[in-house]
C-alpha positions as CSV (number, residue, x, y, z in Angstrom):
1,X,-38.7,-107.3,36.0
2,X,-37.1,-104.6,34.0
3,X,-35.5,-101.7,35.7
4,X,-37.6,-98.5,35.4
5,X,-35.0,-95.7,36.2
6,X,-31.3,-95.7,35.0
7,X,-28.5,-95.7,37.6
8,X,-27.7,-92.1,36.7
9,X,-31.3,-91.3,38.3
10,X,-29.7,-91.9,41.9
11,X,-26.8,-89.1,41.1
12,X,-29.4,-86.8,39.6
13,X,-31.9,-87.0,42.5
14,X,-29.1,-86.5,45.0
15,X,-27.8,-83.5,43.0
16,X,-31.5,-82.1,43.0
17,X,-31.7,-82.7,46.8
18,X,-28.4,-81.0,47.5
19,X,-29.0,-78.2,45.1
20,X,-32.6,-77.4,46.4
21,X,-31.1,-77.2,49.8
22,X,-28.1,-74.7,48.7
23,X,-30.8,-72.7,47.0
24,X,-32.9,-72.4,50.2
25,X,-29.8,-71.6,52.1
26,X,-28.8,-68.9,49.5
27,X,-32.2,-67.3,49.7
28,X,-32.1,-67.3,53.3
29,X,-28.8,-65.5,53.5
30,X,-29.9,-63.1,50.9
31,X,-32.9,-62.1,52.8
32,X,-30.8,-61.8,55.9
33,X,-28.3,-59.6,53.9
34,X,-31.3,-57.5,52.8
35,X,-32.7,-56.8,56.2
36,X,-29.4,-55.5,57.3
37,X,-28.6,-53.3,54.0
38,X,-29.2,-49.7,53.7
39,X,-32.1,-50.4,51.2
40,X,-34.0,-51.6,54.5
41,X,-32.3,-49.9,57.4
42,X,-31.6,-46.4,55.7
43,X,-28.1,-46.5,57.4
44,X,-25.7,-44.0,55.9
45,X,-28.6,-42.5,54.0
46,X,-29.2,-38.6,54.7
47,X,-32.7,-38.0,55.1
48,X,-34.3,-34.7,53.7
49,X,-35.5,-32.2,56.1
50,X,-37.7,-29.1,55.9
51,X,-34.7,-27.2,57.1
52,X,-31.2,-28.6,56.0
53,X,-29.8,-28.5,59.6
54,X,-26.2,-29.4,59.9
55,X,-24.7,-31.1,63.0
56,X,-21.4,-30.7,61.4
57,X,-21.5,-26.9,61.5
58,X,-23.4,-26.7,64.8
59,X,-21.8,-29.2,66.7
60,X,-18.4,-30.2,64.9
61,X,-17.4,-26.5,64.2
62,X,-19.5,-24.3,66.7
63,X,-19.0,-26.8,69.7
64,X,-22.7,-26.6,70.5
65,X,-23.3,-29.4,73.3
66,X,-26.0,-32.2,72.4
67,X,-28.0,-31.2,75.6
68,X,-28.5,-27.6,74.4
69,X,-31.1,-29.0,71.8
70,X,-31.9,-32.4,73.2
71,X,-32.6,-31.0,76.8
72,X,-34.4,-33.9,78.0
73,X,-31.7,-36.7,77.2
74,X,-30.7,-37.0,80.8
75,X,-34.0,-37.3,82.6
76,X,-36.3,-38.9,80.1
77,X,-36.6,-41.9,77.7
78,X,-36.9,-39.5,74.7
79,X,-34.0,-37.1,74.0
80,X,-36.3,-34.5,72.9
81,X,-36.4,-32.1,69.8
82,X,-35.5,-28.4,70.2
83,X,-38.6,-26.0,70.0
84,X,-38.2,-23.3,67.4
85,X,-37.6,-20.9,70.3
86,X,-34.2,-22.7,70.7
87,X,-33.2,-22.1,67.2
88,X,-34.2,-18.7,67.4
89,X,-32.1,-18.0,70.4
90,X,-29.3,-17.4,68.0
91,X,-31.1,-16.9,64.7
92,X,-33.1,-14.1,65.8
93,X,-29.8,-12.4,65.8
94,X,-27.6,-14.0,63.0
95,X,-28.6,-15.3,59.5
96,X,-31.8,-13.3,60.1
97,X,-32.4,-13.0,56.2
98,X,-31.1,-16.2,55.2
99,X,-33.8,-17.9,52.9
100,X,-33.2,-21.5,53.7
101,X,-34.2,-20.6,57.6
102,X,-37.6,-19.0,56.4
103,X,-39.3,-22.2,57.5
104,X,-37.8,-21.7,61.0
105,X,-38.9,-17.9,61.1
106,X,-42.5,-18.9,59.7
107,X,-42.6,-21.6,62.6
108,X,-41.7,-18.8,65.2
109,X,-44.2,-16.5,63.9
110,X,-47.0,-18.6,63.6
111,X,-46.2,-20.6,66.7
112,X,-46.4,-24.0,64.7
113,X,-43.7,-26.8,65.1
114,X,-41.5,-27.6,62.3
115,X,-42.3,-31.2,60.9
116,X,-38.8,-32.7,61.0
117,X,-38.2,-36.2,59.5
118,X,-37.4,-38.9,62.1
119,X,-33.9,-40.2,61.3
120,X,-33.5,-42.8,64.4
121,X,-36.7,-44.6,64.9
122,X,-37.5,-47.8,66.6
123,X,-40.4,-50.1,66.1
124,X,-43.6,-49.2,68.8
125,X,-43.0,-52.7,70.4
126,X,-39.5,-51.5,71.5
127,X,-38.9,-49.6,74.6
128,X,-35.7,-47.8,74.9
129,X,-34.7,-45.0,77.5
130,X,-32.2,-42.5,76.7
131,X,-31.6,-41.5,80.4
132,X,-30.6,-45.0,81.7
133,X,-27.9,-45.3,78.8
134,X,-26.5,-41.8,79.2
135,X,-26.4,-42.6,82.9
136,X,-24.4,-45.8,82.4
137,X,-21.7,-44.3,80.4
138,X,-23.1,-44.8,77.0
139,X,-22.0,-42.1,74.8
140,X,-24.0,-40.4,72.1
141,X,-21.9,-41.2,69.3
142,X,-21.6,-44.9,70.2
143,X,-25.1,-45.4,68.8
144,X,-25.5,-42.0,66.7
145,X,-22.3,-42.2,65.0
146,X,-20.0,-38.9,64.4
147,X,-22.8,-36.4,64.3
148,X,-19.9,-33.7,64.4
149,X,-19.2,-34.9,60.7
150,X,-22.9,-34.8,59.2
151,X,-23.9,-32.1,57.2
152,X,-27.3,-33.7,57.2
153,X,-28.1,-36.1,59.6
154,X,-28.1,-40.2,58.8
155,X,-28.5,-43.1,61.0
156,X,-25.3,-44.7,61.7
157,X,-26.2,-48.0,62.9
158,X,-29.2,-50.2,62.2
159,X,-30.6,-50.1,65.7
160,X,-31.9,-53.9,65.0
161,X,-32.1,-56.0,67.9
162,X,-29.0,-58.1,66.9
163,X,-27.1,-54.8,67.1
164,X,-28.2,-53.6,70.4
165,X,-27.6,-57.2,72.0
166,X,-24.2,-56.8,71.0
167,X,-23.7,-54.0,73.7
168,X,-26.1,-55.5,76.1
169,X,-23.8,-58.7,76.3
170,X,-20.5,-57.1,76.2
171,X,-21.0,-53.6,77.6
172,X,-17.3,-53.4,78.7
173,X,-16.6,-53.0,75.0
174,X,-18.6,-49.5,74.7
175,X,-19.0,-47.8,77.9
176,X,-17.0,-44.6,78.5
177,X,-16.4,-42.3,81.6
178,X,-19.6,-40.3,82.1
179,X,-17.6,-36.9,81.8
180,X,-17.2,-38.0,78.1
181,X,-20.9,-39.0,77.3
182,X,-21.6,-36.1,75.4
183,X,-18.0,-35.7,73.8
184,X,-18.2,-36.2,70.0
185,X,-14.4,-36.1,69.9
186,X,-14.0,-39.2,72.3
187,X,-11.7,-42.0,70.8
188,X,-11.9,-45.2,72.3
189,X,-8.6,-46.2,74.3
190,X,-6.4,-48.8,73.8
191,X,-7.1,-50.5,77.1
192,X,-10.9,-50.5,76.4
193,X,-11.7,-53.8,77.7
194,X,-9.8,-53.0,81.0
195,X,-11.3,-49.6,81.4
196,X,-14.9,-51.1,80.4
197,X,-14.6,-53.9,83.1
198,X,-13.8,-51.3,85.7
199,X,-16.7,-48.9,84.7
200,X,-19.1,-51.8,84.5
201,X,-18.4,-52.5,88.0
202,X,-18.3,-49.1,89.0
203,X,-21.7,-47.9,87.4
204,X,-23.2,-51.1,88.4
205,X,-24.1,-51.9,84.8
206,X,-26.2,-55.3,84.5
207,X,-26.1,-57.8,81.7
208,X,-29.6,-57.2,80.6
209,X,-30.6,-59.6,77.6
210,X,-34.3,-60.9,78.8
211,X,-36.8,-60.1,76.1
212,X,-38.9,-57.8,78.5
213,X,-36.2,-55.5,79.1
214,X,-36.9,-54.0,75.8
215,X,-40.3,-55.6,74.7
216,X,-43.0,-54.6,77.4
């Protein structure tokens, strides 16, 4: 019986199979890269706000503590957004005629909250508690980045599960003394691992990686 296919067909078929596998792997890698890119996560992308609030000015230059505006961060799962009355504590006396602050004055006059654009947001199926992280020595800048350098606020990290698990698996790399939790100038010391292991034991930090820890 005559041979139907040439010997070269074997080579072509092998190349086709390997090529298809390579293409599938490349597509998977591309999708993985896309899901972690700023296009999807908005990392390092400043969000437009009804008032161009500058953390760089208020925190970095004026030295206002995080808790002055985010009052519930130590007691609640939610850090809290400042009511307009907090803004007007200062701005009823300074920059009282600044045009860019008119939305703040209008909010105060009309007793209507400002509709801020959320920058750091988690899906509804994820539970996160600010107070427990603060109590265990996780600094604000660990998750939110160098707020004192942001003229407009942007997300500094993806807040995706893989990113969170990096800290949950090795908290000794990230925890700091509690007195520096709200410091925006704190720098990771050269002996972080040694210090971190000591703090993990002192603060009774558990290695929590069960799904039910965050997905409730």
